[in-house]
OpenMM code with the backbone's topology and positions (N, CA, C; nanometers):
from openmm import Vec3, app, unit

residues = "MET TYR ALA ILE VAL ASP ILE ALA GLY GLN GLN PHE LYS ILE THR LYS GLN GLN GLU ILE PHE VAL HIS ARG LEU ASN GLU ALA GLU GLY SER TYR VAL SER PHE ASN LYS VAL LEU LEU LEU ASP GLU ASP GLY LYS ILE THR VAL GLY LYS PRO TYR ILE GLU GLY ILE SER VAL SER ALA LYS ILE LEU ASN HIS LEU LYS GLY ASP LYS VAL LEU VAL PHE LYS LYS LYS ARG ARG LYS SER TYR GLN LYS CYS ASN GLY HIS ARG GLN TYR LEU THR LYS ILE LEU ILE GLU ASP ILE THR THR SER GLN GLY LYS THR ASN LYS LYS ALA LYS THR GLN ALA LYS LYS GLU ASN LYS GLU GLU THR ILE ASN ASN ASP THR VAL ASN ASN".split()
positions = [
    Vec3(-5.5072, 8.7545, -2.6715),
    Vec3(-5.5229, 8.6113, -2.6817),
    Vec3(-5.5473, 8.5550, -2.5422),
    Vec3(-5.6499, 8.4740, -2.5289),
    Vec3(-5.6751, 8.4062, -2.4034),
    Vec3(-5.7197, 8.2643, -2.4319),
    Vec3(-5.7152, 8.1824, -2.3271),
    Vec3(-5.7566, 8.0434, -2.3402),
    Vec3(-5.8256, 8.0006, -2.2115),
    Vec3(-5.9110, 7.9011, -2.2236),
    Vec3(-5.9712, 7.8376, -2.1076),
    Vec3(-5.9095, 7.6989, -2.0968),
    Vec3(-5.8447, 7.6744, -1.9809),
    Vec3(-5.7641, 7.5542, -1.9625),
    Vec3(-5.8133, 7.4779, -1.8403),
    Vec3(-5.8066, 7.3456, -1.8498),
    Vec3(-5.8389, 7.2588, -1.7370),
    Vec3(-5.7081, 7.2262, -1.6650),
    Vec3(-5.6940, 7.2795, -1.5422),
    Vec3(-5.5734, 7.2575, -1.4624),
    Vec3(-5.6161, 7.1952, -1.3300),
    Vec3(-5.5707, 7.0746, -1.3042),
    Vec3(-5.5964, 7.0049, -1.1781),
    Vec3(-5.7459, 6.9973, -1.1478),
    Vec3(-5.8286, 6.9733, -1.2487),
    Vec3(-5.9703, 6.9556, -1.2282),
    Vec3(-6.0522, 7.0828, -1.2245),
    Vec3(-5.9899, 7.2000, -1.2419),
    Vec3(-6.0618, 7.3260, -1.2448),
    Vec3(-6.0349, 7.3960, -1.3775),
    Vec3(-6.1306, 7.4790, -1.4194),
    Vec3(-6.1154, 7.5522, -1.5441),
    Vec3(-6.0780, 7.6970, -1.5138),
    Vec3(-5.9763, 7.7478, -1.5864),
    Vec3(-5.9272, 7.8834, -1.5671),
    Vec3(-5.9220, 7.9561, -1.7007),
    Vec3(-5.9584, 8.0840, -1.6987),
    Vec3(-5.9395, 8.1705, -1.8149),
    Vec3(-5.8046, 8.2379, -1.7955),
    Vec3(-5.7131, 8.2130, -1.8892),
    Vec3(-5.5763, 8.2602, -1.8717),
    Vec3(-5.5312, 8.3439, -1.9904),
    Vec3(-5.4346, 8.4302, -1.9660),
    Vec3(-5.3649, 8.5068, -2.0679),
    Vec3(-5.2159, 8.4972, -2.0391),
    Vec3(-5.1349, 8.5456, -2.1297),
    Vec3(-4.9901, 8.5430, -2.1083),
    Vec3(-4.9526, 8.6347, -1.9926),
    Vec3(-4.8489, 8.5953, -1.9197),
    Vec3(-4.7935, 8.6703, -1.8065),
    Vec3(-4.8936, 8.6899, -1.6933),
    Vec3(-4.9886, 8.5995, -1.6780),
    Vec3(-5.0865, 8.6057, -1.5701),
    Vec3(-5.0455, 8.5098, -1.4593),
    Vec3(-5.0613, 8.5528, -1.3345),
    Vec3(-5.0335, 8.4675, -1.2205),
    Vec3(-5.1657, 8.4177, -1.1637),
    Vec3(-5.1753, 8.2856, -1.1445),
    Vec3(-5.2978, 8.2286, -1.0896),
    Vec3(-5.2628, 8.1291, -0.9798),
    Vec3(-5.3608, 8.1029, -0.8947),
    Vec3(-5.3479, 8.0048, -0.7884),
    Vec3(-5.4289, 7.8824, -0.8270),
    Vec3(-5.3659, 7.7650, -0.8248),
    Vec3(-5.4319, 7.6390, -0.8580),
    Vec3(-5.4117, 7.5421, -0.7423),
    Vec3(-5.4854, 7.4308, -0.7467),
    Vec3(-5.4639, 7.3276, -0.6453),
    Vec3(-5.3189, 7.2810, -0.6520),
    Vec3(-5.2678, 7.2311, -0.5420),
    Vec3(-5.1265, 7.1940, -0.5297),
    Vec3(-5.0840, 7.0983, -0.6396),
    Vec3(-4.9745, 7.1336, -0.7093),
    Vec3(-4.9152, 7.0493, -0.8124),
    Vec3(-4.7947, 6.9772, -0.7523),
    Vec3(-4.7594, 6.8613, -0.8065),
    Vec3(-4.6527, 6.7787, -0.7501),
    Vec3(-4.5124, 6.8247, -0.7876),
    Vec3(-4.4965, 6.9119, -0.8848),
    Vec3(-4.3654, 6.9536, -0.9300),
    Vec3(-4.3014, 7.0510, -0.8303),
    Vec3(-4.1696, 7.0658, -0.8407),
    Vec3(-4.0954, 7.1517, -0.7481),
    Vec3(-4.1055, 7.2982, -0.7898),
    Vec3(-4.0761, 7.3875, -0.6946),
    Vec3(-4.0772, 7.5313, -0.7238),
    Vec3(-3.9682, 7.5638, -0.8250),
    Vec3(-3.9995, 7.6528, -0.9181),
    Vec3(-3.9039, 7.6910, -1.0208),
    Vec3(-3.9073, 7.6041, -1.1448),
    Vec3(-3.9790, 7.4935, -1.1405),
    Vec3(-3.9850, 7.4055, -1.2577),
    Vec3(-4.0944, 7.4530, -1.3525),
    Vec3(-4.0899, 7.4012, -1.4730),
    Vec3(-4.1857, 7.4379, -1.5767),
    Vec3(-4.2820, 7.3221, -1.5997),
    Vec3(-4.4074, 7.3551, -1.6223),
    Vec3(-4.5098, 7.2551, -1.6521),
    Vec3(-4.5853, 7.2993, -1.7767),
    Vec3(-4.6475, 7.2033, -1.8429),
    Vec3(-4.7313, 7.2377, -1.9583),
    Vec3(-4.8653, 7.1672, -1.9426),
    Vec3(-4.9696, 7.2336, -1.9888),
    Vec3(-5.1048, 7.1823, -1.9799),
    Vec3(-5.1600, 7.1688, -2.1209),
    Vec3(-5.2126, 7.0497, -2.1537),
    Vec3(-5.2625, 7.0225, -2.2883),
    Vec3(-5.4146, 7.0227, -2.2962),
    Vec3(-5.4813, 7.0338, -2.1839),
    Vec3(-5.6276, 7.0292, -2.1831),
    Vec3(-5.6845, 7.1693, -2.2038),
    Vec3(-5.6774, 7.2173, -2.3268),
    Vec3(-5.7277, 7.3498, -2.3623),
    Vec3(-5.8692, 7.3330, -2.4169),
    Vec3(-5.9648, 7.3989, -2.3522),
    Vec3(-6.1052, 7.3860, -2.3906),
    Vec3(-6.1469, 7.4882, -2.4948),
    Vec3(-6.0895, 7.6099, -2.4877),
    Vec3(-6.1277, 7.7180, -2.5778),
    Vec3(-6.0063, 7.8066, -2.6004),
    Vec3(-5.9938, 7.8588, -2.7216),
    Vec3(-5.8837, 7.9485, -2.7553),
    Vec3(-5.9380, 8.0653, -2.8349),
    Vec3(-5.8988, 8.1863, -2.7957),
    Vec3(-5.9403, 8.3076, -2.8655),
    Vec3(-5.8145, 8.3765, -2.9167),
    Vec3(-5.7986, 8.3797, -3.0492),
    Vec3(-5.6856, 8.4462, -3.1129),
    Vec3(-5.7366, 8.5680, -3.1883),
    Vec3(-5.7316, 8.6835, -3.1240),
    Vec3(-5.7735, 8.8108, -3.1848),
    Vec3(-5.9140, 8.8024, -3.2443),
    Vec3(-6.0074, 8.7500, -3.1677),
    Vec3(-6.1455, 8.7422, -3.2128),
    Vec3(-6.1827, 8.6124, -3.2816),
    Vec3(-6.0861, 8.5308, -3.3182),
    Vec3(-6.1136, 8.4011, -3.3798),
    Vec3(-6.1196, 8.2962, -3.2690),
    Vec3(-6.2386, 8.2444, -3.2427),
    Vec3(-6.2591, 8.1530, -3.1309),
    Vec3(-6.2605, 8.0090, -3.1812),
    Vec3(-6.1827, 7.9240, -3.1134),
    Vec3(-6.1786, 7.7816, -3.1430),
    Vec3(-6.2253, 7.7075, -3.0190),
    Vec3(-6.3244, 7.6207, -3.0368),
    Vec3(-6.3792, 7.5447, -2.9255),
    Vec3(-6.3431, 7.3988, -2.9448),
    Vec3(-6.2977, 7.3334, -2.8393),
    Vec3(-6.2597, 7.1935, -2.8469),
    Vec3(-6.3762, 7.1003, -2.8230),
    Vec3(-6.3568, 6.9742, -2.8635),
    Vec3(-6.4598, 6.8712, -2.8457),
    Vec3(-6.3968, 6.7493, -2.7814),
    Vec3(-6.3707, 6.7368, -2.6579),
    Vec3(-6.3778, 6.8363, -2.5513),
    Vec3(-6.2536, 6.9243, -2.5442),
    Vec3(-6.1399, 6.8773, -2.5993),
    Vec3(-6.0172, 6.9567, -2.5930),
    Vec3(-5.9689, 6.9881, -2.7345),
    Vec3(-5.8895, 7.0947, -2.7464),
    Vec3(-5.8309, 7.1318, -2.8741),
    Vec3(-5.6958, 7.0615, -2.8854),
    Vec3(-5.6757, 6.9915, -2.9950),
    Vec3(-5.5502, 6.9199, -3.0146),
    Vec3(-5.4421, 7.0148, -3.0656),
    Vec3(-5.3195, 6.9922, -3.0235),
    Vec3(-5.2058, 7.0681, -3.0745),
    Vec3(-5.1820, 7.2012, -3.0058),
    Vec3(-5.2530, 7.2306, -2.8999),
    Vec3(-5.2334, 7.3560, -2.8279),
    Vec3(-5.1931, 7.3228, -2.6854),
    Vec3(-5.0904, 7.3903, -2.6370),
    Vec3(-5.0468, 7.3681, -2.5000),
    Vec3(-5.0160, 7.5014, -2.4330),
    Vec3(-5.0250, 7.5007, -2.3034),
    Vec3(-4.9972, 7.6182, -2.2223),
    Vec3(-4.8786, 7.5842, -2.1339),
    Vec3(-4.7731, 7.6650, -2.1415),
    Vec3(-4.6566, 7.6422, -2.0569),
    Vec3(-4.6565, 7.7426, -1.9431),
    Vec3(-4.6193, 7.6937, -1.8242),
    Vec3(-4.6226, 7.7776, -1.7049),
    Vec3(-4.5036, 7.7452, -1.6161),
    Vec3(-4.4692, 7.8413, -1.5308),
    Vec3(-4.3599, 7.8245, -1.4346),
    Vec3(-4.4200, 7.8260, -1.2951),
    Vec3(-4.3769, 7.7303, -1.2126),
    Vec3(-4.4256, 7.7241, -1.0754),
    Vec3(-4.3454, 7.8234, -0.9919),
    Vec3(-4.4154, 7.9207, -0.9354),
    Vec3(-4.3484, 8.0233, -0.8555),
    Vec3(-4.3279, 7.9782, -0.7116),
    Vec3(-4.4340, 7.9350, -0.6443),
    Vec3(-4.4178, 7.8830, -0.5082),
    Vec3(-4.5406, 7.8031, -0.4669),
    Vec3(-4.5217, 7.7248, -0.3593),
    Vec3(-4.6294, 7.6491, -0.2974),
    Vec3(-4.6674, 7.7206, -0.1689),
    Vec3(-4.7965, 7.7301, -0.1416),
    Vec3(-4.8407, 7.8016, -0.0229),
    Vec3(-4.9741, 7.7469, 0.0238),
    Vec3(-5.0228, 7.8019, 0.1345),
    Vec3(-5.1545, 7.7671, 0.1853),
    Vec3(-5.2457, 7.8868, 0.1692),
    Vec3(-5.3714, 7.8617, 0.1382),
    Vec3(-5.4686, 7.9684, 0.1207),
    Vec3(-5.5183, 8.0212, 0.2542),
    Vec3(-5.6101, 8.1147, 0.2480),
    Vec3(-5.6702, 8.1702, 0.3687),
    Vec3(-5.7523, 8.0625, 0.4403),
    Vec3(-5.7695, 8.0827, 0.5697),
    Vec3(-5.8454, 7.9871, 0.6492),
    Vec3(-5.9940, 7.9969, 0.6163),
    Vec3(-6.0556, 7.8819, 0.5965),
    Vec3(-6.1981, 7.8724, 0.5697),
    Vec3(-6.2636, 7.8130, 0.6939),
    Vec3(-6.3582, 7.8863, 0.7526),
    Vec3(-6.4282, 7.8378, 0.8712),
    Vec3(-6.5576, 7.7685, 0.8301),
    Vec3(-6.5812, 7.6517, 0.8894),
    Vec3(-6.7029, 7.5768, 0.8665),
    Vec3(-6.7779, 7.5754, 0.9996),
    Vec3(-6.8871, 7.6497, 1.0073),
    Vec3(-6.9620, 7.6643, 1.1314),
    Vec3(-7.0968, 7.5943, 1.1178),
    Vec3(-7.1246, 7.5013, 1.2093),
    Vec3(-7.2506, 7.4279, 1.2087),
    Vec3(-7.3261, 7.4608, 1.3364),
    Vec3(-7.4570, 7.4794, 1.3224),
    Vec3(-7.5384, 7.5118, 1.4382),
    Vec3(-7.6805, 7.4604, 1.4170),
    Vec3(-7.7377, 7.4056, 1.5250),
    Vec3(-7.8784, 7.3685, 1.5251),
    Vec3(-7.9444, 7.4502, 1.6354),
    Vec3(-8.0368, 7.5326, 1.5971),
    Vec3(-8.0961, 7.6220, 1.6954),
    Vec3(-8.1832, 7.5463, 1.7953),
    Vec3(-8.1838, 7.5985, 1.9145),
    Vec3(-8.2600, 7.5446, 2.0275),
    Vec3(-8.2189, 7.4027, 2.0661),
    Vec3(-8.1073, 7.3549, 2.0190),
    Vec3(-8.0595, 7.2216, 2.0552),
    Vec3(-7.9256, 7.2290, 2.1287),
    Vec3(-7.8792, 7.3488, 2.1517),
    Vec3(-7.7483, 7.3761, 2.2136),
    Vec3(-7.6364, 7.2963, 2.1449),
    Vec3(-7.6401, 7.2995, 2.0121),
    Vec3(-7.5357, 7.2333, 1.9324),
    Vec3(-7.4736, 7.3356, 1.8399),
    Vec3(-7.3446, 7.3522, 1.8519),
    Vec3(-7.2702, 7.4316, 1.7545),
    Vec3(-7.1282, 7.3798, 1.7490),
    Vec3(-7.0744, 7.3828, 1.6280),
    Vec3(-6.9418, 7.3264, 1.6052),
    Vec3(-6.8694, 7.4146, 1.5045),
    Vec3(-6.7440, 7.4423, 1.5274),
    Vec3(-6.6649, 7.5245, 1.4367),
    Vec3(-6.5408, 7.4464, 1.3943),
    Vec3(-6.5279, 7.4236, 1.2672),
    Vec3(-6.4093, 7.3594, 1.2094),
    Vec3(-6.3519, 7.4526, 1.1044),
    Vec3(-6.2268, 7.4309, 1.0705),
    Vec3(-6.1651, 7.5118, 0.9665),
    Vec3(-6.0529, 7.4364, 0.8981),
    Vec3(-6.0135, 7.4872, 0.7825),
    Vec3(-5.9009, 7.4276, 0.7117),
    Vec3(-5.8371, 7.5339, 0.6225),
    Vec3(-5.7164, 7.5050, 0.5786),
    Vec3(-5.6462, 7.5898, 0.4824),
    Vec3(-5.6097, 7.5037, 0.3634),
    Vec3(-5.6459, 7.5504, 0.2452),
    Vec3(-5.6244, 7.4742, 0.1225),
    Vec3(-5.4789, 7.4875, 0.0775),
    Vec3(-5.4195, 7.3778, 0.0294),
    Vec3(-5.2849, 7.3810, -0.0269),
    Vec3(-5.2930, 7.4304, -0.1707),
    Vec3(-5.2172, 7.5346, -0.2040),
    Vec3(-5.2230, 7.5961, -0.3363),
    Vec3(-5.0841, 7.6049, -0.3977),
    Vec3(-5.0816, 7.6250, -0.5283),
    Vec3(-4.9592, 7.6515, -0.6034),
    Vec3(-4.9800, 7.7768, -0.6862),
    Vec3(-4.8857, 7.8685, -0.6794),
    Vec3(-4.8923, 7.9912, -0.7588),
    Vec3(-4.8093, 7.9689, -0.8843),
    Vec3(-4.8732, 7.9860, -1.0017),
    Vec3(-4.8023, 7.9651, -1.1281),
    Vec3(-4.8111, 8.0909, -1.2135),
    Vec3(-4.7111, 8.1076, -1.2989),
    Vec3(-4.7054, 8.2176, -1.3951),
    Vec3(-4.7198, 8.1582, -1.5344),
    Vec3(-4.8189, 8.2036, -1.6087),
    Vec3(-4.8409, 8.1542, -1.7449),
    Vec3(-4.7361, 8.2173, -1.8358),
    Vec3(-4.6496, 8.1347, -1.8918),
    Vec3(-4.5419, 8.1828, -1.9784),
    Vec3(-4.5898, 8.2045, -2.1216),
    Vec3(-4.6564, 8.1020, -2.1776),
    Vec3(-4.6888, 8.1105, -2.3197),
    Vec3(-4.8052, 8.0170, -2.3533),
    Vec3(-4.8805, 8.0551, -2.4552),
    Vec3(-4.9847, 7.9704, -2.5124),
    Vec3(-4.9392, 7.9378, -2.6539),
    Vec3(-4.9032, 7.8128, -2.6789),
    Vec3(-4.8443, 7.7764, -2.8073),
    Vec3(-4.9386, 7.6878, -2.8866),
    Vec3(-4.9361, 7.7082, -3.0181),
    Vec3(-5.0092, 7.6231, -3.1103),
    Vec3(-4.9071, 7.5462, -3.1924),
    Vec3(-4.9447, 7.4262, -3.2332),
    Vec3(-4.8508, 7.3451, -3.3103),
    Vec3(-4.8476, 7.3931, -3.4552),
    Vec3(-4.7396, 7.3626, -3.5235),
    Vec3(-4.7234, 7.4036, -3.6628),
    Vec3(-4.8134, 7.3228, -3.7547),
    Vec3(-4.8479, 7.1996, -3.7140),
    Vec3(-4.9284, 7.1116, -3.7984),
    Vec3(-5.0773, 7.1309, -3.7790),
    Vec3(-5.1185, 7.2403, -3.7211),
    Vec3(-5.2608, 7.2633, -3.6954),
    Vec3(-5.3322, 7.2919, -3.8271),
    Vec3(-5.4430, 7.2224, -3.8481),
    Vec3(-5.5213, 7.2425, -3.9698),
    Vec3(-5.6605, 7.2891, -3.9323),
    Vec3(-5.7243, 7.3554, -4.0252),
    Vec3(-5.8599, 7.4019, -3.9974),
    Vec3(-5.9615, 7.2974, -4.0426),
    Vec3(-6.0887, 7.3246, -4.0205),
    Vec3(-6.1945, 7.2274, -4.0504),
    Vec3(-6.2017, 7.1942, -4.1983),
    Vec3(-6.1872, 7.2966, -4.2850),
    Vec3(-6.1967, 7.2715, -4.4287),
    Vec3(-6.0889, 7.1753, -4.4753),
    Vec3(-5.9668, 7.1940, -4.4260),
    Vec3(-5.8574, 7.1063, -4.4653),
    Vec3(-5.8816, 6.9644, -4.4148),
    Vec3(-5.9372, 6.9509, -4.2930),
    Vec3(-5.9643, 6.8177, -4.2388),
    Vec3(-6.0715, 6.7462, -4.3201),
    Vec3(-6.1786, 6.8172, -4.3564),
    Vec3(-6.2852, 6.7533, -4.4339),
    Vec3(-6.2365, 6.7171, -4.5732),
    Vec3(-6.1512, 6.8011, -4.6302),
    Vec3(-6.0967, 6.7713, -4.7618),
    Vec3(-6.0070, 6.6480, -4.7543),
    Vec3(-5.9284, 6.6356, -4.6485),
    Vec3(-5.8420, 6.5194, -4.6318),
    Vec3(-5.9262, 6.3924, -4.6145),
    Vec3(-6.0376, 6.4015, -4.5412),
    Vec3(-6.1247, 6.2855, -4.5257),
    Vec3(-6.1834, 6.2426, -4.6597),
    Vec3(-6.2247, 6.3405, -4.7430),
    Vec3(-6.2804, 6.3084, -4.8740),
    Vec3(-6.1767, 6.2380, -4.9606),
    Vec3(-6.0524, 6.2872, -4.9573),
    Vec3(-5.9463, 6.2251, -5.0366),
    Vec3(-5.9208, 6.0823, -4.9892),
    Vec3(-5.9229, 6.0603, -4.8570),
    Vec3(-5.9029, 5.9248, -4.8049),
    Vec3(-6.0145, 5.8311, -4.8492),
    Vec3(-6.1385, 5.8812, -4.8514),
    Vec3(-6.2505, 5.7981, -4.8965),
    Vec3(-6.2350, 5.7633, -5.0433),
    Vec3(-6.1926, 5.8624, -5.1267),
    Vec3(-6.1743, 5.8374, -5.2693),
    Vec3(-6.0633, 5.7355, -5.2923),
    Vec3(-5.9564, 5.7427, -5.2145),
    Vec3(-5.8467, 5.6471, -5.2292),
    Vec3(-5.8926, 5.5062, -5.1939),
    Vec3(-5.9702, 5.4933, -5.0871),
    Vec3(-6.0176, 5.3608, -5.0498),
    Vec3(-6.1123, 5.3039, -5.1544),
    Vec3(-6.1969, 5.3905, -5.2119),
    Vec3(-6.2883, 5.3441, -5.3175),
    Vec3(-6.2087, 5.3014, -5.4394),
    Vec3(-6.1073, 5.3776, -5.4785),
    Vec3(-6.0238, 5.3415, -5.5926),
    Vec3(-5.9482, 5.2127, -5.5657),
    Vec3(-5.8962, 5.1945, -5.4471),
    Vec3(-5.8244, 5.0717, -5.4130),
    Vec3(-5.9171, 4.9521, -5.4151),
    Vec3(-6.0412, 4.9674, -5.3683),
    Vec3(-6.1376, 4.8573, -5.3681),
    Vec3(-6.1732, 4.8165, -5.5116),
    Vec3(-6.1916, 4.9134, -5.6013),
    Vec3(-6.2281, 4.8810, -5.7394),
    Vec3(-6.1115, 4.8144, -5.8117),
    Vec3(-5.9882, 4.8544, -5.7813),
    Vec3(-5.8716, 4.7937, -5.8442),
    Vec3(-5.8519, 4.6520, -5.7949),
    Vec3(-5.8739, 4.6287, -5.6676),
    Vec3(-5.8549, 4.4954, -5.6088),
    Vec3(-5.9608, 4.3971, -5.6553),
    Vec3(-6.0808, 4.4450, -5.6854),
    Vec3(-6.1884, 4.3540, -5.7310),
    Vec3(-6.1799, 4.3380, -5.8760),
] * unit.nanometer
topology = app.Topology()
chain = topology.addChain("A")
for resn in residues:
    res = topology.addResidue(resn, chain)
    for name in ("N", "CA", "C"):
        topology.addAtom(name, app.Element.getBySymbol(name[0]), res)
């Protein structure tokens, strides 16, 4: 089972017990967070795609630690102009452990949703005819 989740503006393909690095989160180390922006879910070959997100599915994770990434050098140069400049930075990251991918108990499939919509339309039509 895997899912594609939107975490802090980036999309990650995750599985259970996977450790990933994401942009710095505001929560403290050791705390638990959950992400509800699930774009795609694969359950043993059954793929569910959200429009844009899948409702009723959440990913719970534990924040392991906050750290800085490797140094990224930004080197600028213009040839024959005796101009060169070197800048660098280190990105603030958070290491998280994916605990679980949970689905809600009230999750319904497309057929059940369309059937429920048809029943609602029939009820409104019956109510309109009775009221008139």
